[in-house]
C-alpha positions as CSV (number, residue, x, y, z in Angstrom):
1,M,54.0,47.3,-72.2
2,Q,51.9,44.3,-73.2
3,K,52.2,40.8,-71.6
4,T,51.5,37.4,-73.0
5,V,51.7,34.5,-70.7
6,L,53.5,31.7,-72.5
7,R,52.7,28.8,-70.1
8,S,50.3,28.6,-67.1
9,D,51.8,30.9,-64.5
10,F,55.2,30.4,-66.1
11,A,57.2,32.6,-68.7
12,V,55.9,35.8,-70.0
13,R,56.5,37.7,-73.4
14,I,56.7,41.4,-72.8
15,D,56.1,43.5,-76.0
16,G,56.2,47.3,-76.4
17,V,59.3,48.0,-74.5
18,D,62.7,49.2,-75.8
19,L,65.4,48.1,-73.3
20,A,67.9,50.5,-74.9
21,D,65.8,53.4,-73.8
22,P,65.9,53.8,-70.0
23,L,62.6,53.0,-68.3
24,S,60.8,55.2,-65.9
25,D,60.9,54.0,-62.3
26,D,57.2,52.9,-62.5
27,D,57.8,51.1,-65.8
28,F,60.9,49.3,-64.4
29,S,59.0,48.3,-61.2
30,A,56.1,46.8,-63.3
31,L,58.6,44.9,-65.5
32,R,60.6,43.6,-62.5
33,D,57.3,42.5,-60.9
34,L,56.2,40.6,-64.0
35,W,59.6,38.9,-64.3
36,M,59.5,37.7,-60.7
37,Q,55.9,36.5,-60.9
38,Y,56.4,34.5,-64.1
39,K,60.1,33.6,-63.5
40,V,61.2,33.9,-67.2
41,A,60.6,37.0,-69.3
42,V,61.1,37.3,-73.1
43,F,61.7,40.7,-74.7
44,P,61.6,40.4,-78.5
45,G,63.1,42.7,-81.1
46,Q,65.8,44.5,-79.0
47,D,68.9,46.2,-80.1
48,L,71.3,46.9,-77.4
49,D,75.0,47.8,-77.3
50,D,77.1,46.6,-74.3
51,D,76.7,49.8,-72.4
52,A,72.8,49.7,-72.8
53,L,72.8,46.0,-71.8
54,L,74.8,46.6,-68.7
55,A,72.7,49.7,-67.8
56,F,69.5,47.6,-67.9
57,T,71.1,44.8,-66.0
58,R,72.5,47.1,-63.3
59,R,69.1,48.4,-62.3
60,F,68.2,45.0,-60.9
61,G,71.3,44.5,-58.7
62,P,75.0,44.3,-58.5
63,L,76.6,43.0,-61.7
64,F,78.0,39.5,-61.9
65,V,81.5,38.9,-63.3
66,H,82.3,35.3,-64.4
67,V,85.3,33.8,-62.7
68,Q,86.5,32.5,-66.2
69,S,87.9,35.8,-67.5
70,Q,88.7,34.1,-70.8
71,L,85.0,34.0,-71.6
72,V,84.1,37.7,-71.1
73,S,84.3,40.8,-73.3
74,P,87.8,42.4,-73.2
75,D,86.1,45.8,-72.7
76,H,83.3,44.9,-70.4
77,P,84.2,42.0,-68.0
78,E,80.5,41.9,-66.8
79,V,79.5,40.8,-70.3
80,M,80.1,37.1,-71.0
81,Y,80.3,35.9,-74.7
82,A,78.7,32.6,-75.6
83,M,79.7,31.9,-79.3
84,N,81.0,29.1,-81.5
85,R,83.4,31.1,-83.7
86,G,86.6,32.9,-83.0
87,T,87.1,31.5,-79.5
88,E,89.2,28.6,-77.9
89,A,86.1,27.5,-76.0
90,P,83.2,27.3,-78.6
91,V,79.7,26.8,-77.5
92,K,78.4,23.5,-79.0
93,G,76.1,20.6,-78.3
94,V,73.7,20.3,-75.5
95,L,74.1,22.1,-72.2
96,E,72.3,20.0,-69.6
97,W,70.0,21.2,-66.8
98,H,71.6,23.6,-64.4
99,S,71.1,26.8,-62.4
100,D,73.7,29.6,-62.9
101,Q,76.5,29.8,-60.3
102,S,74.7,27.4,-57.9
103,Y,78.2,26.4,-56.9
104,T,79.0,29.7,-55.3
105,P,78.0,30.9,-51.8
106,K,75.8,33.7,-53.2
107,P,74.4,32.5,-56.5
108,V,73.5,34.9,-59.3
109,F,69.8,36.0,-58.8
110,G,69.0,36.8,-62.4
111,T,70.6,36.0,-65.7
112,I,70.0,38.0,-68.9
113,L,70.8,36.4,-72.3
114,Y,70.8,38.4,-75.5
115,G,70.5,36.5,-78.8
116,I,72.4,38.2,-81.6
117,T,73.4,35.4,-84.1
118,I,70.9,32.5,-84.1
119,P,71.3,29.1,-86.0
120,K,68.8,28.2,-88.5
121,E,67.7,25.2,-86.4
122,G,68.2,23.9,-82.8
123,G,69.8,25.8,-79.9
124,D,66.5,26.4,-78.0
125,T,66.9,27.4,-74.4
126,C,64.5,25.5,-72.1
127,F,63.3,26.4,-68.6
128,A,61.9,24.1,-65.9
129,D,59.6,25.7,-63.4
130,L,60.9,24.7,-60.0
131,V,58.1,26.3,-58.1
132,A,55.6,24.2,-60.0
133,A,57.9,21.2,-59.5
134,Y,57.9,21.8,-55.7
135,D,54.2,22.4,-55.5
136,T,53.4,19.1,-57.3
137,L,55.9,16.8,-55.5
138,P,54.6,13.5,-54.3
139,D,54.4,13.3,-50.5
140,D,57.4,10.9,-50.2
141,L,59.6,13.1,-52.3
142,R,58.7,16.2,-50.4
143,T,59.5,14.5,-47.2
144,R,62.9,13.5,-48.5
145,V,63.9,17.0,-49.7
146,E,62.1,19.4,-47.4
147,R,65.1,20.0,-45.0
148,Q,67.8,18.4,-47.1
149,T,70.9,20.0,-48.3
150,A,73.2,19.3,-51.3
151,V,76.8,20.0,-52.3
152,Y,77.2,22.1,-55.5
153,S,80.5,22.1,-57.3
154,P,81.8,23.7,-60.6
155,I,83.4,20.3,-61.4
156,K,81.2,17.2,-61.6
157,K,82.4,13.8,-62.8
158,G,81.1,13.0,-66.2
159,H,80.2,16.6,-67.1
160,I,82.6,18.5,-69.4
161,R,82.9,22.2,-69.1
162,R,83.5,24.0,-72.5
163,H,86.5,25.7,-70.9
164,S,88.4,24.1,-68.1
165,L,89.0,26.0,-64.8
166,S,92.5,26.9,-63.8
167,T,93.7,26.1,-60.3
168,D,93.4,29.8,-59.3
169,Q,89.9,29.9,-60.6
170,L,88.9,26.8,-58.8
171,D,90.4,28.2,-55.6
172,E,87.9,31.1,-55.9
173,I,84.9,28.8,-56.0
174,P,85.3,25.9,-53.6
175,D,82.3,23.5,-53.1
176,V,79.4,24.9,-51.3
177,T,76.3,23.5,-49.5
178,H,72.8,24.9,-50.2
179,P,69.2,23.7,-49.2
180,M,67.3,21.6,-51.8
181,V,64.2,23.7,-51.2
182,R,64.7,27.4,-51.5
183,T,62.3,30.2,-50.5
184,H,62.1,33.2,-52.8
185,P,63.7,36.2,-51.1
186,Y,60.9,38.6,-52.1
187,L,57.8,36.5,-52.9
188,D,57.9,33.9,-50.0
189,R,57.2,31.1,-52.4
190,K,59.1,27.8,-52.3
191,A,60.9,26.1,-55.1
192,L,63.2,23.0,-55.6
193,Y,66.8,24.2,-55.9
194,L,68.2,21.9,-58.5
195,S,71.4,22.0,-60.7
196,P,72.0,18.5,-61.9
197,N,75.2,19.7,-63.7
198,H,76.6,20.8,-60.4
199,M,75.2,18.7,-57.5
200,V,77.8,16.2,-56.4
201,A,76.4,15.1,-53.0
202,I,73.0,15.1,-51.1
203,G,73.2,15.2,-47.4
204,D,74.9,12.0,-46.1
205,L,73.3,9.7,-48.7
206,P,75.4,7.2,-50.4
207,D,76.3,8.2,-53.9
208,A,74.0,5.7,-55.6
209,E,71.1,6.8,-53.5
210,A,71.9,10.4,-54.0
211,D,72.1,9.9,-57.8
212,A,68.8,8.1,-57.8
213,L,67.1,10.8,-55.8
214,L,68.5,13.5,-58.1
215,A,67.4,11.6,-61.1
216,E,63.9,11.2,-59.7
217,L,63.6,15.0,-58.9
218,T,64.9,16.0,-62.3
219,A,62.5,13.8,-64.1
220,H,59.7,15.3,-62.0
221,A,60.8,18.9,-62.6
222,T,61.2,18.5,-66.3
223,Q,57.9,16.9,-67.2
224,P,56.4,18.8,-70.3
225,E,53.9,20.7,-68.1
226,H,56.6,22.3,-66.1
227,V,58.9,23.3,-69.1
228,Y,58.9,26.2,-71.5
229,C,61.4,26.0,-74.5
230,H,62.3,29.2,-76.3
231,S,63.1,29.2,-80.0
232,W,65.3,32.2,-80.5
233,S,65.0,35.0,-83.1
234,P,67.8,37.7,-83.4
235,G,67.2,40.4,-81.0
236,D,65.5,38.3,-78.3
237,I,66.4,39.0,-74.7
238,L,65.5,36.4,-72.1
239,M,65.9,36.9,-68.4
240,W,65.2,34.3,-65.7
241,D,65.1,34.0,-62.0
242,N,67.8,31.4,-60.7
243,T,65.9,31.0,-57.4
244,S,62.9,29.5,-59.3
245,V,64.0,27.9,-62.6
246,M,66.8,25.8,-64.0
247,H,67.6,25.7,-67.7
248,R,69.4,23.9,-70.5
249,R,70.4,24.5,-74.1
250,N,69.3,22.1,-76.8
251,H,71.6,20.9,-79.5
252,F,72.3,22.9,-82.7
253,P,74.3,22.1,-85.8
254,H,78.0,23.2,-85.1
255,A,78.4,24.5,-88.6
256,E,75.8,27.1,-87.8
257,P,77.1,30.3,-86.3
258,R,75.7,31.3,-82.8
259,F,76.4,34.2,-80.7
260,H,74.8,35.4,-77.4
261,K,75.8,37.9,-74.7
262,R,75.1,37.1,-71.1
263,T,74.9,39.3,-68.1
264,G,73.7,38.6,-64.5
265,F,73.0,40.4,-61.2
266,Y,73.0,39.5,-57.6
267,L,70.6,39.8,-54.7
268,P,71.5,42.2,-51.8
269,D,74.0,40.5,-49.5
270,E,71.6,40.1,-46.7
271,L,69.4,38.0,-49.1
272,A,72.0,36.4,-51.3
273,V,72.5,33.1,-49.5
274,P,69.9,30.5,-50.5
275,A,67.5,29.8,-47.6
């Protein structure tokens, strides 16, 4: 297992590991530690069927199943399909900055994305290091967010989901309140907790003031020195820590086929609520 750090203290490429072949306990522990330390891990050149992908994901924690059942594999509901062919909800355009399932009481701890069919151009996945963003906050911003909370919702005015939620699905995920500064459950490090796609209110601030604060925080968190953008190759697997980063997808030509599989896993119940 060889590591290459892609940015200063942020994002690591791990070579020399076949994720289809079950890792020893020691190798898995080393891999997990590297992922948590660097927040984003890249595993190039992988070839996994759904069973192997789920077996790898399951070693990290309980499996996530997306509330939108129309987006998942008919054979494995824990595997979500992100594609722009053969679906009523094609992936297209830009997906703005967000943190996965931040609008749920117990957000997904880690997300795994497996690139299978990659467009010839565009479609990069970018990550913002919210630990570095917190560490470099100007004093006035730090004071404003340190003990502040925000409301996270699956539906935000002006943000269009690629597939609308049914009434029953919305009933499963009512709006939720989380702190805007989150402490990592294992590493005791602090990070901003941002999901601009899903944050609909901040404390008791008027909407205009909340929007301005969120815009200022997002601009700070997405400065080039805080961002790693991954240009995909077929067989790449990326995994990221939703306690410590947010991400976005860049535009790609709609005529270019694109297909990824996504899995996710939760923290233990006693650690799962952001704090």
